[in-house]
N, C-alpha and C positions, 0 to 999 in steps of 0.2 A: 559735382562732386568728387574728392580725390578718388581712388581704388585705395589705399589705407585705409578712408572713412568708412567706405563700403565694408570691408572687411575685417573692419573693428573689433564687433560685435560675435562675431564667429572666433575671432581670433581669441578673444577673452575668455568664451567658451572650452576653445582646447585649453587653454593655458589651468583654466580653472579643473579640466577634467584630468591633466596631467600634474600636477599640483597637490589636488586633495585627493588621494587614493581611496579613501573610505569615502561611502554617504553620508551625510549630516547623521550624528546620531550612532553611528557604528565606528568609534573609533578603534585605532589598534589596540588590542588586548582588553575591551570591555568587555566583561561577560553576556553572553552567549543568552538567548530568550529564556523567558522563565520557565518553560514548558521542556524546554531545551535538559534545563537543571534538572529536576525534577528526581532523576536516577530511578530505577524501578517502580515506587510508587506512584510516582507519576501515571503509569498505566492502569492500577489498578481502580476497580470499582467497574458498574455497570454502564454499558455504552448501547446510545439508540439509534438508529438510523436518522441523520438530520436532515431527510429530505421526506416527500411523501414515497407510499409503498410502492406505485406504478411509478413515479421516477428511478428509482433503483432498480427494478423490473427492464426500463428501457435502455437503463446503462447495461446492465448484462446482457441483454439480447444483441445490443449492438456489438458488441465484445463477442459475441456469440456469431455473429453475422461475416467479422471482421474476420475470425480464426477459422472459418470451412469456407470462404471467400476462395472458389478454382477449383475446388473438388469435385470430382466427375459426379453424376447424376446419381450414381448409387451408395456411394461411400457418404455421399455429401451429409445425406438427411438422416443417417444413421449416427453421424458425428453429429449432427446438432441435437437432436433429440439427445446423446449420454453430457454432451455440454451444458445442455439446458436444465437436466437433471441433476448435475455433481454443483449445480449453481445456481441453488436457491437462493432469494435475496435474506440475508442472514440482517434480520431486524433486532436484535439484539444483542452486544458482545457482552459476558463477564472476562474482566481480565484480574487473576494474584498473579502478582511477580512477585518475585525474593530477587538477593544476589543470588540464589543459586539451582531457584527452581520456579517453572511457569504452569500458569493453568490458564485455559481458556476455553468456555463454554458458548456454545452458539445457539442459541434462543432458547439457553433452559435444558436441552435435552442432546447435546455431541460436545462431551467432555474430553480436551487431549490434556494430557499435562505429562510430566518430565523435568529430571535436572536440565539445567542449561548444558549448552556443547555437549549434549549425548544423543542418541537417538533412542527410542522409544517406539514399542509395536503397540499400532493400536488396531483394531476393526472396526467399518462402517462399511455400512449397505455391504457384508458379505465380503471387502476387499481389505486384506492385509496391509496396511500402510507404515513405513519407519517416520516418527514425525521429530524433529529437531527442532528446539528453541536456539535463537541467540540472542542476547541485548546488549546493542550499540549506541549509547548517548539517547537517542531521540529518537530512537528506532527499535521494536521488538519484531525479529523475522520467525516466521514459523514454516516452516521447512517440510513438505511431503513427499515423501518417496514410493512408489507403487512400480509392478510390470509395466504400467500404462503411460508413464511420466513419472512427472513431479509439479507441483505446485506449491507455490512462496507466498507467502500474505507475508506483509511488511505493513508492521501498526506503526504509525508515525504520529509523535506529537505536534499539532501546528500552533502557532504563538498561539491566537486567536484562541487558543480552548477546546479545538475541537482535533479528533482523532482521525485519523488518515487510516483507513486500510486500500492499501496498494497487492492487487491481484495479478498473479505471470503463471499461468499453466503451459504448458511445457511438453509436445510427447511427438513421438516419432510418424506417428498418424495424421497428423496436423500438418497443412503447408504453411503455418506462423504459428505466433505463441498467442494465449489467447489474453490478455490486459483490461484491466479493469480499475478503476477504482474509487471508493465509496467510502462519503462523510460520517464522520460520528459524535454524538455530545453525551455530557455526563447528564 
């Protein structure tokens, strides 16, 4: 068999890759997935954690362990306890988003609200936080700032109708950011 015949399928696949710039069904100019087109109202409503409570707690615990890995034996247990205490699994998130304001309620008892792109002061567990909301397409960003660090919650609408919460905590006291993701359904 000639070398060209053996390479034929490979060359054909490469040609298709370069000739077809978009996967089938994603032609240039085609509209974005429905979740991304919904605008602010796509977030509105009550979202419930999509998996078991144990699964969610395990996701958060793994993130805590990664964030404190490498700390010394004195500071690691303190940081671990603080991160666990500040990151309970939120089972239910209620969102009310308009073109100018946002309101997010965790498990019916912690409410954060304010005008978009404006910092608002909130107090939680005796700590004063500045909270800012931003809305960009398929994402609602909630940014918390305090003396001890920052937390960024990114709520992202996914094409399958779920909402993903992407959490990133940053602190000068931690060797690395604490990062985890949780999925929610209506």
